[in-house]
DRENPA-3360 file (N, C-alpha, C; in nm, 2 decimals, always signed):
BEGIN
1 = MGDEIALR = +4.08/-5.21/-3.29/+3.95/-5.16/-3.26/+3.88/-5.11/-3.38 ~ +3.76/-5.14/-3.40/+3.68/-5.09/-3.51/+3.63/-4.95/-3.48 ~ +3.59/-4.88/-3.59/+3.54/-4.74/-3.57/+3.40/-4.73/-3.52 ~ +3.31/-4.84/-3.55/+3.17/-4.83/-3.51/+3.16/-4.87/-3.36 ~ +3.11/-4.78/-3.28/+3.09/-4.81/-3.14/+2.95/-4.82/-3.11 ~ +2.93/-4.89/-2.99/+2.79/-4.91/-2.94/+2.80/-4.89/-2.79 ~ +2.68/-4.87/-2.73/+2.67/-4.88/-2.58/+2.60/-5.00/-2.54 ~ +2.64/-5.06/-2.43/+2.58/-5.18/-2.38/+2.58/-5.19/-2.23;
9 = PVLEGDLS = +2.49/-5.26/-2.17/+2.50/-5.27/-2.02/+2.63/-5.33/-1.97 ~ +2.66/-5.30/-1.85/+2.78/-5.36/-1.79/+2.76/-5.50/-1.75 ~ +2.85/-5.59/-1.79/+2.85/-5.73/-1.75/+2.94/-5.75/-1.63 ~ +2.92/-5.86/-1.56/+3.01/-5.89/-1.44/+3.15/-5.89/-1.48 ~ +3.19/-5.94/-1.60/+3.33/-5.94/-1.64/+3.39/-5.80/-1.67 ~ +3.30/-5.70/-1.68/+3.35/-5.56/-1.70/+3.39/-5.49/-1.57 ~ +3.36/-5.55/-1.46/+3.38/-5.47/-1.33/+3.53/-5.44/-1.31 ~ +3.62/-5.53/-1.34/+3.76/-5.50/-1.33/+3.81/-5.39/-1.42;
17 = FLHHLIND = +3.75/-5.39/-1.54/+3.78/-5.28/-1.64/+3.73/-5.15/-1.58 ~ +3.61/-5.14/-1.52/+3.56/-5.02/-1.46/+3.65/-4.97/-1.35 ~ +3.70/-5.07/-1.27/+3.79/-5.04/-1.15/+3.91/-4.97/-1.21 ~ +3.97/-5.03/-1.32/+4.09/-4.97/-1.38/+4.07/-4.83/-1.42 ~ +3.95/-4.80/-1.48/+3.92/-4.67/-1.53/+3.90/-4.57/-1.42 ~ +3.85/-4.61/-1.31/+3.81/-4.51/-1.21/+3.91/-4.51/-1.09 ~ +3.98/-4.62/-1.06/+4.06/-4.63/-0.94/+4.21/-4.64/-0.97 ~ +4.25/-4.60/-1.09/+4.39/-4.61/-1.13/+4.42/-4.48/-1.20;
25 = PVGSGEHQ = +4.52/-4.40/-1.16/+4.55/-4.27/-1.22/+4.59/-4.28/-1.37 ~ +4.64/-4.39/-1.41/+4.67/-4.41/-1.55/+4.54/-4.43/-1.63 ~ +4.46/-4.51/-1.58/+4.33/-4.54/-1.65/+4.24/-4.42/-1.65 ~ +4.24/-4.34/-1.54/+4.15/-4.23/-1.53/+4.19/-4.11/-1.62 ~ +4.32/-4.09/-1.62/+4.37/-3.97/-1.70/+4.38/-3.85/-1.62 ~ +4.44/-3.75/-1.67/+4.47/-3.62/-1.60/+4.35/-3.55/-1.54 ~ +4.24/-3.55/-1.62/+4.12/-3.47/-1.57/+4.02/-3.55/-1.50 ~ +4.04/-3.68/-1.48/+3.94/-3.77/-1.41/+4.00/-3.84/-1.29;
33 = WYGFYDPH = +4.12/-3.81/-1.25/+4.18/-3.88/-1.14/+4.14/-3.80/-1.01 ~ +4.06/-3.86/-0.92/+4.02/-3.79/-0.80/+4.07/-3.86/-0.68 ~ +4.16/-3.95/-0.69/+4.22/-4.03/-0.58/+4.16/-4.16/-0.56 ~ +4.22/-4.25/-0.48/+4.17/-4.38/-0.46/+4.04/-4.38/-0.37 ~ +3.95/-4.47/-0.40/+3.84/-4.48/-0.31/+3.79/-4.63/-0.32 ~ +3.68/-4.66/-0.25/+3.63/-4.79/-0.23/+3.64/-4.87/-0.36 ~ +3.72/-4.98/-0.36/+3.73/-5.06/-0.48/+3.61/-5.15/-0.51 ~ +3.52/-5.16/-0.42/+3.41/-5.25/-0.44/+3.28/-5.17/-0.47;
41 = VYRRRWDE = +3.28/-5.04/-0.49/+3.16/-4.97/-0.51/+3.08/-5.01/-0.64 ~ +3.15/-5.04/-0.75/+3.08/-5.09/-0.87/+3.03/-5.23/-0.85 ~ +3.10/-5.31/-0.78/+3.05/-5.45/-0.75/+2.92/-5.44/-0.68 ~ +2.91/-5.36/-0.57/+2.79/-5.35/-0.49/+2.67/-5.30/-0.58 ~ +2.70/-5.19/-0.65/+2.60/-5.13/-0.74/+2.55/-5.23/-0.85 ~ +2.65/-5.30/-0.90/+2.62/-5.40/-1.01/+2.53/-5.51/-0.95 ~ +2.57/-5.56/-0.83/+2.49/-5.67/-0.76/+2.34/-5.62/-0.73 ~ +2.33/-5.49/-0.70/+2.20/-5.43/-0.67/+2.11/-5.41/-0.79;
49 = NGLLGNDG = +2.17/-5.35/-0.90/+2.08/-5.31/-1.01/+2.15/-5.32/-1.15 ~ +2.27/-5.38/-1.16/+2.34/-5.39/-1.28/+2.39/-5.25/-1.33 ~ +2.40/-5.16/-1.24/+2.44/-5.02/-1.27/+2.34/-4.94/-1.35 ~ +2.22/-4.98/-1.34/+2.11/-4.91/-1.42/+2.00/-4.88/-1.32 ~ +1.99/-4.76/-1.28/+1.88/-4.72/-1.18/+1.80/-4.61/-1.23 ~ +1.70/-4.57/-1.15/+1.61/-4.46/-1.19/+1.68/-4.33/-1.18 ~ +1.78/-4.31/-1.11/+1.85/-4.18/-1.09/+1.98/-4.17/-1.17 ~ +2.01/-4.28/-1.24/+2.14/-4.27/-1.32/+2.18/-4.41/-1.36;
57 = GVLIVAAG = +2.30/-4.42/-1.43/+2.35/-4.55/-1.47/+2.48/-4.54/-1.53 ~ +2.53/-4.65/-1.57/+2.66/-4.67/-1.64/+2.64/-4.77/-1.75 ~ +2.70/-4.74/-1.87/+2.70/-4.83/-1.98/+2.85/-4.84/-2.03 ~ +2.88/-4.95/-2.09/+3.01/-4.97/-2.15/+3.01/-4.92/-2.29 ~ +3.11/-4.85/-2.33/+3.14/-4.81/-2.47/+3.22/-4.92/-2.53 ~ +3.17/-4.98/-2.64/+3.23/-5.09/-2.70/+3.24/-5.08/-2.85 ~ +3.35/-5.14/-2.90/+3.36/-5.16/-3.05/+3.38/-5.31/-3.07 ~ +3.27/-5.37/-3.11/+3.27/-5.52/-3.12/+3.29/-5.57/-2.98;
65 = DDRLGLVS = +3.39/-5.66/-2.96/+3.42/-5.72/-2.83/+3.52/-5.63/-2.75 ~ +3.57/-5.52/-2.80/+3.66/-5.44/-2.73/+3.59/-5.34/-2.65 ~ +3.63/-5.33/-2.52/+3.58/-5.23/-2.43/+3.66/-5.10/-2.44 ~ +3.60/-4.99/-2.47/+3.67/-4.87/-2.49/+3.66/-4.77/-2.37 ~ +3.55/-4.79/-2.29/+3.53/-4.70/-2.18/+3.39/-4.71/-2.13 ~ +3.35/-4.61/-2.06/+3.22/-4.60/-2.00/+3.15/-4.47/-2.03 ~ +3.02/-4.47/-2.03/+2.94/-4.35/-2.02/+2.85/-4.36/-1.90 ~ +2.82/-4.25/-1.84/+2.74/-4.25/-1.72/+2.64/-4.13/-1.72;
73 = WRKVIANR = +2.54/-4.14/-1.64/+2.44/-4.03/-1.63/+2.39/-4.03/-1.49 ~ +2.35/-3.91/-1.45/+2.29/-3.90/-1.31/+2.18/-3.79/-1.32 ~ +2.07/-3.81/-1.24/+1.96/-3.72/-1.24/+1.99/-3.60/-1.16 ~ +1.96/-3.48/-1.22/+1.97/-3.35/-1.16/+1.83/-3.29/-1.15 ~ +1.79/-3.26/-1.03/+1.65/-3.20/-1.01/+1.66/-3.06/-1.05 ~ +1.57/-3.02/-1.14/+1.57/-2.88/-1.19/+1.47/-2.80/-1.10 ~ +1.36/-2.86/-1.07/+1.26/-2.80/-0.98/+1.16/-2.91/-0.95 ~ +1.05/-2.88/-0.88/+0.96/-2.99/-0.83/+0.89/-3.06/-0.95;
81 = NAFYWNIG = +0.89/-3.00/-1.07/+0.83/-3.06/-1.18/+0.92/-3.13/-1.28 ~ +1.05/-3.10/-1.27/+1.14/-3.14/-1.38/+1.27/-3.18/-1.33 ~ +1.34/-3.27/-1.41/+1.48/-3.30/-1.39/+1.54/-3.31/-1.53 ~ +1.68/-3.32/-1.53/+1.75/-3.34/-1.65/+1.86/-3.44/-1.61 ~ +1.93/-3.48/-1.72/+2.05/-3.58/-1.70/+2.18/-3.50/-1.72 ~ +2.27/-3.53/-1.63/+2.41/-3.49/-1.64/+2.49/-3.61/-1.68 ~ +2.56/-3.60/-1.80/+2.63/-3.72/-1.85/+2.78/-3.70/-1.85 ~ +2.85/-3.81/-1.86/+3.00/-3.81/-1.87/+3.05/-3.93/-1.94;
89 = VLLAPEAR = +3.17/-3.92/-1.99/+3.23/-4.03/-2.06/+3.37/-4.04/-2.00 ~ +3.42/-4.16/-2.00/+3.56/-4.19/-1.96/+3.61/-4.31/-2.05 ~ +3.71/-4.27/-2.13/+3.76/-4.37/-2.22/+3.90/-4.42/-2.17 ~ +3.93/-4.55/-2.20/+4.06/-4.61/-2.17/+4.16/-4.53/-2.25 ~ +4.28/-4.52/-2.19/+4.39/-4.44/-2.26/+4.41/-4.47/-2.41 ~ +4.40/-4.60/-2.44/+4.43/-4.64/-2.58/+4.31/-4.60/-2.67 ~ +4.20/-4.56/-2.62/+4.08/-4.53/-2.70/+4.06/-4.38/-2.72 ~ +4.14/-4.30/-2.65/+4.13/-4.15/-2.65/+4.18/-4.09/-2.78;
97 = GRGHGARA = +4.13/-3.98/-2.82/+4.18/-3.91/-2.94/+4.13/-3.96/-3.07 ~ +4.03/-4.05/-3.07/+3.99/-4.11/-3.20/+3.84/-4.07/-3.23 ~ +3.78/-3.98/-3.16/+3.64/-3.95/-3.18/+3.54/-4.03/-3.11 ~ +3.59/-4.13/-3.04/+3.49/-4.22/-2.97/+3.41/-4.15/-2.86 ~ +3.47/-4.06/-2.79/+3.40/-3.99/-2.69/+3.29/-3.91/-2.74 ~ +3.30/-3.84/-2.85/+3.19/-3.76/-2.91/+3.08/-3.85/-2.95 ~ +3.11/-3.96/-3.01/+3.01/-4.06/-3.06/+2.94/-4.12/-2.94 ~ +3.02/-4.16/-2.84/+2.96/-4.22/-2.72/+2.86/-4.13/-2.65;
105 = QRLLAEYL = +2.90/-4.00/-2.63/+2.81/-3.90/-2.57/+2.69/-3.88/-2.65 ~ +2.70/-3.87/-2.78/+2.58/-3.86/-2.87/+2.49/-3.98/-2.86 ~ +2.55/-4.10/-2.86/+2.46/-4.22/-2.84/+2.39/-4.22/-2.71 ~ +2.46/-4.18/-2.60/+2.39/-4.17/-2.47/+2.28/-4.07/-2.47 ~ +2.30/-3.95/-2.53/+2.20/-3.85/-2.53/+2.08/-3.90/-2.61 ~ +2.10/-3.96/-2.72/+1.99/-4.02/-2.80/+1.92/-4.12/-2.72 ~ +1.99/-4.21/-2.65/+1.93/-4.31/-2.57/+1.84/-4.25/-2.46 ~ +1.89/-4.15/-2.39/+1.82/-4.09/-2.28/+1.69/-4.01/-2.33;
113 = FAHTLVNR = +1.70/-3.95/-2.45/+1.59/-3.88/-2.50/+1.48/-3.99/-2.55 ~ +1.53/-4.10/-2.60/+1.43/-4.20/-2.65/+1.36/-4.27/-2.53 ~ +1.43/-4.28/-2.42/+1.37/-4.37/-2.31/+1.33/-4.30/-2.18 ~ +1.35/-4.17/-2.18/+1.30/-4.09/-2.06/+1.23/-3.96/-2.11 ~ +1.16/-3.89/-2.02/+1.09/-3.77/-2.06/+1.17/-3.65/-2.05 ~ +1.30/-3.65/-2.03/+1.37/-3.53/-2.01/+1.38/-3.44/-2.13 ~ +1.39/-3.31/-2.11/+1.41/-3.22/-2.22/+1.55/-3.17/-2.24 ~ +1.64/-3.20/-2.14/+1.77/-3.15/-2.14/+1.87/-3.26/-2.09;
121 = VEATTEIG = +1.98/-3.27/-2.17/+2.10/-3.35/-2.13/+2.21/-3.25/-2.12 ~ +2.28/-3.26/-2.01/+2.39/-3.17/-1.98/+2.52/-3.25/-1.96 ~ +2.63/-3.18/-2.00/+2.77/-3.24/-1.99/+2.85/-3.12/-1.93 ~ +2.94/-3.16/-1.84/+3.03/-3.06/-1.78/+3.17/-3.12/-1.79 ~ +3.27/-3.03/-1.79/+3.41/-3.07/-1.79/+3.50/-2.96/-1.74 ~ +3.62/-2.99/-1.70/+3.71/-2.88/-1.65/+3.74/-2.79/-1.77 ~ +3.77/-2.67/-1.73/+3.80/-2.57/-1.84/+3.93/-2.60/-1.91 ~ +4.02/-2.67/-1.84/+4.14/-2.71/-1.90/+4.14/-2.83/-1.99;
129 = NVAEQRSV = +4.03/-2.90/-1.99/+4.01/-3.02/-2.07/+3.96/-2.99/-2.21 ~ +4.04/-2.93/-2.29/+4.00/-2.88/-2.42/+3.96/-3.00/-2.51 ~ +4.02/-3.11/-2.50/+3.98/-3.23/-2.58/+3.83/-3.27/-2.55 ~ +3.79/-3.27/-2.43/+3.66/-3.30/-2.39/+3.56/-3.19/-2.44 ~ +3.60/-3.07/-2.43/+3.52/-2.96/-2.48/+3.49/-2.98/-2.63 ~ +3.59/-3.01/-2.71/+3.57/-3.04/-2.85/+3.48/-3.16/-2.87 ~ +3.50/-3.26/-2.79/+3.42/-3.38/-2.80/+3.27/-3.35/-2.78 ~ +3.23/-3.28/-2.67/+3.09/-3.25/-2.65/+3.03/-3.16/-2.76;
137 = EKAGFTRE = +3.11/-3.07/-2.81/+3.07/-2.98/-2.92/+3.04/-3.06/-3.04 ~ +3.13/-3.15/-3.07/+3.12/-3.24/-3.19/+2.99/-3.33/-3.17 ~ +2.96/-3.36/-3.05/+2.84/-3.45/-3.02/+2.71/-3.36/-3.03 ~ +2.72/-3.23/-3.06/+2.60/-3.15/-3.08/+2.56/-3.07/-2.96 ~ +2.64/-3.07/-2.85/+2.60/-2.99/-2.74/+2.64/-2.84/-2.75 ~ +2.57/-2.75/-2.69/+2.60/-2.61/-2.69/+2.66/-2.56/-2.56 ~ +2.77/-2.49/-2.57/+2.84/-2.43/-2.46/+2.75/-2.33/-2.39 ~ +2.73/-2.34/-2.26/+2.64/-2.24/-2.19/+2.72/-2.14/-2.11;
145 = GVLRGAGF = +2.83/-2.19/-2.05/+2.91/-2.10/-1.97/+3.01/-2.17/-1.88 ~ +3.07/-2.08/-1.80/+3.18/-2.13/-1.71/+3.12/-2.14/-1.57 ~ +3.16/-2.25/-1.50/+3.12/-2.28/-1.36/+3.25/-2.25/-1.28 ~ +3.25/-2.13/-1.22/+3.37/-2.09/-1.15/+3.39/-2.18/-1.02 ~ +3.51/-2.23/-1.01/+3.55/-2.30/-0.89/+3.46/-2.42/-0.85 ~ +3.41/-2.49/-0.95/+3.31/-2.59/-0.93/+3.37/-2.73/-0.90 ~ +3.49/-2.76/-0.93/+3.54/-2.90/-0.91/+3.67/-2.90/-0.84 ~ +3.68/-2.99/-0.74/+3.81/-3.01/-0.67/+3.88/-3.13/-0.72;
153 = RDGRWHDG = +4.01/-3.11/-0.76/+4.09/-3.22/-0.80/+4.24/-3.18/-0.79 ~ +4.32/-3.28/-0.75/+4.46/-3.26/-0.74/+4.50/-3.14/-0.65 ~ +4.43/-3.13/-0.54/+4.47/-3.03/-0.43/+4.42/-2.89/-0.46 ~ +4.34/-2.87/-0.56/+4.29/-2.73/-0.59/+4.16/-2.73/-0.66 ~ +4.09/-2.61/-0.66/+3.96/-2.59/-0.72/+3.98/-2.56/-0.87 ~ +3.90/-2.61/-0.95/+3.91/-2.59/-1.10/+3.78/-2.53/-1.15 ~ +3.79/-2.44/-1.25/+3.67/-2.40/-1.31/+3.62/-2.51/-1.41 ~ +3.49/-2.51/-1.44/+3.43/-2.60/-1.53/+3.36/-2.53/-1.64;
161 = VVYSLLRA = +3.32/-2.61/-1.74/+3.24/-2.56/-1.85/+3.12/-2.64/-1.86 ~ +3.00/-2.58/-1.88/+2.88/-2.66/-1.89/+2.82/-2.65/-2.03 ~ +2.77/-2.76/-2.08/+2.72/-2.78/-2.22/+2.58/-2.84/-2.20 ~ +2.49/-2.82/-2.30/+2.36/-2.89/-2.30/+2.32/-2.92/-2.44 ~ +2.23/-3.02/-2.44/+2.16/-3.05/-2.57/+2.01/-3.07/-2.53 ~ +1.92/-3.00/-2.60/+1.78/-3.01/-2.57/+1.72/-3.10/-2.67 ~ +1.60/-3.16/-2.63/+1.53/-3.26/-2.71/+1.50/-3.21/-2.85 ~ +1.46/-3.08/-2.86/+1.42/-3.02/-2.99/+1.55/-3.01/-3.08;
169 = ELGREAR = +1.67/-3.00/-3.02/+1.79/-2.99/-3.10/+1.84/-3.12/-3.16 ~ +1.79/-3.23/-3.10/+1.85/-3.36/-3.14/+1.85/-3.39/-3.29 ~ +1.74/-3.36/-3.36/+1.73/-3.39/-3.50/+1.81/-3.30/-3.59 ~ +1.85/-3.18/-3.53/+1.92/-3.08/-3.62/+2.06/-3.11/-3.64 ~ +2.12/-3.20/-3.55/+2.26/-3.22/-3.55/+2.29/-3.34/-3.65 ~ +2.41/-3.33/-3.71/+2.45/-3.45/-3.79/+2.50/-3.56/-3.70 ~ +2.47/-3.68/-3.73/+2.52/-3.79/-3.64/+2.66/-3.83/-3.67;
% end
């Protein structure tokens, strides 16, 4: 795998890779495994809109022809006049721990600021996921606080951490 990564739309041939990342405890990893669910959800969404909609989307994280994982975003309504994006990344086990997550999240934030009117991009993670916290910080996000009891996984409630990057901060960070 090369060090230079890029984001690209999901192709039909990527659907089994997405299934492995989301619907397999090994592919998902400790902090992303939420149990088995509908194995055809990505197929239906891909048939409908290629996993790129007005309220969110999914892109493949790639290094050349190698698929490393996915990034996703979803719209969060802030008030009647504004919304922001909540983003996430999920890398294949063999791609973790190499800095790809930070770069992928930075690329996604840059993409969203370039192509939508939002002023805020947000990322959240479990408080125990220290590697992801380092990743979003490396991507230029600012830690805002703890979300007490915000996520349910593995039979119990977990605290989360919320980070944000504002449009005006984008140029201040090193790429």
